[in-house]
C-alpha positions as a Markdown table, in Angstrom:
| # | Residue | x | y | z |
|---|---|---|---|---|
| 1 | Met | -7.3 | -18.7 | -14.9 |
| 2 | Ala | -8.1 | -15.7 | -12.9 |
| 3 | Val | -8.9 | -11.9 | -14.5 |
| 4 | Ala | -9.0 | -8.7 | -12.7 |
| 5 | Leu | -12.1 | -6.9 | -12.9 |
| 6 | Gly | -12.2 | -3.4 | -12.5 |
| 7 | Leu | -14.5 | -0.2 | -12.3 |
| 8 | Ala | -13.4 | 3.1 | -12.7 |
| 9 | Met | -14.7 | 5.3 | -10.1 |
| 10 | Thr | -16.4 | 8.8 | -11.1 |
| 11 | Leu | -18.6 | 9.1 | -7.5 |
| 12 | Ala | -17.5 | 7.7 | -4.5 |
| 13 | Met | -18.5 | 4.2 | -3.5 |
| 14 | Ser | -18.2 | 1.3 | -1.4 |
| 15 | Val | -17.1 | -2.4 | -1.7 |
| 16 | Gln | -18.3 | -5.3 | 0.9 |
| 17 | Ala | -14.5 | -7.4 | 1.2 |
| 18 | Thr | -15.2 | -10.0 | 3.7 |
| 19 | Asp | -13.9 | -8.4 | 6.5 |
| 20 | Arg | -14.8 | -4.6 | 6.0 |
| 21 | Thr | -16.3 | -2.3 | 3.2 |
| 22 | Met | -14.2 | -0.1 | 1.6 |
| 23 | Ser | -15.1 | 3.4 | 0.3 |
| 24 | Leu | -13.2 | 4.3 | -2.6 |
| 25 | Lys | -12.9 | 8.2 | -3.9 |
| 26 | Pro | -13.3 | 9.3 | -7.1 |
| 27 | Gly | -10.3 | 8.6 | -9.3 |
| 28 | Trp | -9.7 | 4.8 | -7.8 |
| 29 | Arg | -10.9 | 1.8 | -9.1 |
| 30 | Trp | -11.6 | -1.9 | -7.4 |
| 31 | Leu | -9.7 | -4.8 | -8.9 |
| 32 | Val | -10.1 | -8.6 | -7.8 |
| 33 | His | -7.9 | -11.2 | -8.4 |
| 34 | Asp | -8.2 | -14.6 | -7.5 |
| 35 | Gly | -10.5 | -14.0 | -4.2 |
| 36 | Cys | -8.1 | -11.0 | -3.5 |
| 37 | Gly | -9.5 | -7.3 | -3.3 |
| 38 | Phe | -7.6 | -4.1 | -3.7 |
| 39 | Ala | -7.9 | -0.7 | -4.9 |
| 40 | Val | -5.7 | 1.3 | -6.9 |
| 41 | Pro | -5.6 | 4.4 | -9.0 |
| 42 | Glu | -7.8 | 4.2 | -12.1 |
| 43 | Ser | -4.5 | 5.2 | -14.1 |
| 44 | Trp | -3.3 | 1.9 | -13.0 |
| 45 | Arg | -3.5 | -0.7 | -15.5 |
| 46 | Pro | -3.7 | -4.8 | -15.1 |
| 47 | Asn | -1.7 | -7.3 | -16.9 |
| 48 | Ala | -3.5 | -10.1 | -18.7 |
| 49 | Asp | -4.3 | -12.6 | -16.2 |
| 50 | Gly | -4.7 | -9.5 | -13.5 |
| 51 | Ser | -2.0 | -11.1 | -10.9 |
| 52 | Gln | -0.5 | -7.6 | -11.2 |
| 53 | Val | -1.4 | -3.8 | -11.8 |
| 54 | Ile | 1.2 | -1.1 | -13.1 |
| 55 | Gly | 0.8 | 2.9 | -12.8 |
| 56 | Pro | 1.9 | 5.4 | -15.2 |
| 57 | Asp | 5.2 | 6.1 | -13.6 |
| 58 | Gly | 6.0 | 2.2 | -13.3 |
| 59 | Ser | 5.2 | 1.4 | -9.9 |
| 60 | Arg | 3.2 | -1.7 | -9.5 |
| 61 | Leu | 1.5 | -4.1 | -7.5 |
| 62 | Ser | 1.8 | -7.7 | -7.5 |
| 63 | Ile | -0.9 | -10.1 | -5.9 |
| 64 | Arg | -1.5 | -13.5 | -4.9 |
| 65 | Arg | -3.6 | -15.8 | -2.7 |
| 66 | Phe | -2.1 | -18.5 | -0.7 |
| 67 | His | -3.5 | -21.5 | 1.5 |
| 68 | Val | -2.2 | -20.6 | 5.0 |
| 69 | Pro | -3.0 | -23.1 | 7.4 |
| 70 | Ser | -1.1 | -21.1 | 9.9 |
| 71 | Trp | -1.1 | -17.5 | 9.6 |
| 72 | Ala | 1.8 | -17.3 | 12.7 |
| 73 | Ile | 3.4 | -19.7 | 10.6 |
| 74 | His | 3.1 | -17.9 | 7.5 |
| 75 | Arg | 3.8 | -14.5 | 9.4 |
| 76 | Ser | 7.2 | -15.9 | 10.9 |
| 77 | Gln | 8.4 | -17.2 | 7.7 |
| 78 | Leu | 7.5 | -14.0 | 5.7 |
| 79 | Lys | 9.3 | -11.6 | 8.3 |
| 80 | Ala | 12.6 | -14.6 | 8.3 |
| 81 | Ala | 12.6 | -14.4 | 4.5 |
| 82 | Phe | 12.7 | -10.4 | 4.4 |
| 83 | Gly | 15.2 | -10.6 | 7.3 |
| 84 | Ala | 16.5 | -6.5 | 8.1 |
| 85 | Val | 13.8 | -4.1 | 6.7 |
| 86 | Arg | 13.3 | -0.3 | 7.2 |
| 87 | Ser | 9.9 | -0.4 | 8.9 |
| 88 | Val | 7.1 | -2.3 | 10.5 |
| 89 | His | 4.1 | -0.8 | 9.6 |
| 90 | Glu | 1.5 | -3.5 | 11.1 |
| 91 | Asp | 2.2 | -7.2 | 12.6 |
| 92 | Ser | -1.3 | -8.1 | 13.9 |
| 93 | Ser | -3.3 | -11.2 | 14.0 |
| 94 | Arg | -4.7 | -10.0 | 10.5 |
| 95 | Arg | -2.1 | -8.4 | 8.8 |
| 96 | Leu | 2.1 | -7.8 | 8.3 |
| 97 | Trp | 2.9 | -4.9 | 6.2 |
| 98 | Leu | 7.0 | -4.6 | 6.1 |
| 99 | Glu | 8.4 | -2.1 | 3.9 |
| 100 | Phe | 12.1 | -2.4 | 2.3 |
| 101 | Gly | 14.0 | -1.2 | -0.3 |
| 102 | Thr | 16.7 | 1.6 | -1.1 |
| 103 | Gly | 17.2 | 4.1 | -3.8 |
| 104 | Thr | 14.7 | 5.2 | -6.0 |
| 105 | Arg | 11.9 | 2.8 | -5.0 |
| 106 | Thr | 10.4 | 1.8 | -2.0 |
| 107 | Gln | 8.7 | -1.7 | -1.4 |
| 108 | Tyr | 5.9 | -2.8 | 0.7 |
| 109 | Tyr | 4.9 | -6.2 | 1.5 |
| 110 | Ile | 1.5 | -7.1 | 2.9 |
| 111 | Ala | -0.3 | -9.9 | 3.8 |
| 112 | Val | -3.6 | -10.1 | 4.8 |
| 113 | Ala | -5.3 | -13.4 | 7.0 |
| 114 | Glu | -8.5 | -14.7 | 6.6 |
| 115 | Gly | -9.5 | -17.9 | 7.7 |
| 116 | Thr | -6.7 | -20.6 | 6.2 |
| 117 | Asp | -6.1 | -18.2 | 3.3 |
| 118 | Ala | -4.2 | -14.9 | 2.8 |
| 119 | Cys | -3.7 | -12.2 | 0.2 |
| 120 | Asp | -0.2 | -11.4 | -0.1 |
| 121 | Gly | 0.9 | -8.0 | -2.1 |
| 122 | Leu | 3.9 | -6.7 | -3.3 |
| 123 | Leu | 3.9 | -3.0 | -4.0 |
| 124 | Asp | 6.7 | -1.2 | -5.5 |
| 125 | Val | 6.6 | 3.0 | -5.5 |
| 126 | Arg | 8.8 | 5.9 | -5.9 |
| 127 | Pro | 9.3 | 6.8 | -2.6 |
| 128 | Ala | 7.6 | 9.6 | -0.6 |
| 129 | Ala | 9.5 | 12.7 | 0.4 |
| 130 | Thr | 8.7 | 12.0 | 4.2 |
| 131 | Gly | 6.4 | 8.9 | 5.3 |
| 132 | Val | 4.2 | 6.5 | 3.4 |
| 133 | Asp | 3.2 | 7.7 | 0.2 |
| 134 | Pro | -0.9 | 8.3 | 0.3 |
| 135 | Thr | -1.1 | 6.3 | -2.9 |
| 136 | Ala | 0.6 | 3.2 | -1.1 |
| 137 | Asn | -0.8 | 3.8 | 2.3 |
| 138 | Val | -4.4 | 3.5 | 0.3 |
| 139 | Ile | -3.4 | 0.4 | -1.7 |
| 140 | Ala | -1.7 | -1.4 | 1.4 |
| 141 | Asp | -4.9 | -0.7 | 3.5 |
| 142 | Ser | -7.7 | -2.3 | 0.8 |
| 143 | Ile | -5.6 | -5.7 | 0.1 |
| 144 | Gly | -7.7 | -8.3 | 1.7 |
| 145 | Met | -10.1 | -11.7 | 0.4 |
| 146 | Thr | -13.2 | -10.4 | -1.0 |
| 147 | Thr | -16.2 | -12.8 | -1.8 |
| 148 | Gly | -17.0 | -11.6 | -5.2 |
| 149 | Pro | -16.0 | -9.7 | -8.2 |
| 150 | Ala | -16.3 | -5.6 | -8.7 |
| 151 | Pro | -19.7 | -4.5 | -7.7 |
| 152 | Thr | -20.9 | -3.0 | -11.1 |
| 153 | Gly | -20.4 | -1.3 | -14.6 |
| 154 | Val | -17.1 | -3.8 | -14.9 |
| 155 | Lys | -14.9 | -2.5 | -17.8 |
């Protein structure tokens, strides 16, 4: 069973993901579930198995690691499954970030490839007045494979 490990940030710090270093600002924590790392506000709480974190306003992120022998096929299948989307924030050789949803919620699907694995996240937030909500942007940008648990001081 994978368990999310978290570190409440009181000082800005950096954490190492497999492909980059993430700088976390105060008020954010780094969580890891099944080899997928991601940053969320401190106020967000993981569920029992760490596959989902929920914010105080009901916003949530579900995260899952997939074995994907072909990133191109995985990306293509995701785009076909979602069909018409509100916006494609990124469609690259490493990341697919789609926006969809209507009304009171906005959903983002973020898939990030690393070799033959991918970390896929479904982020559900209240829509921003204009553009992408800054919190959603930080969370989406942080998702990716990581080589280990949260750095130190795990709660």
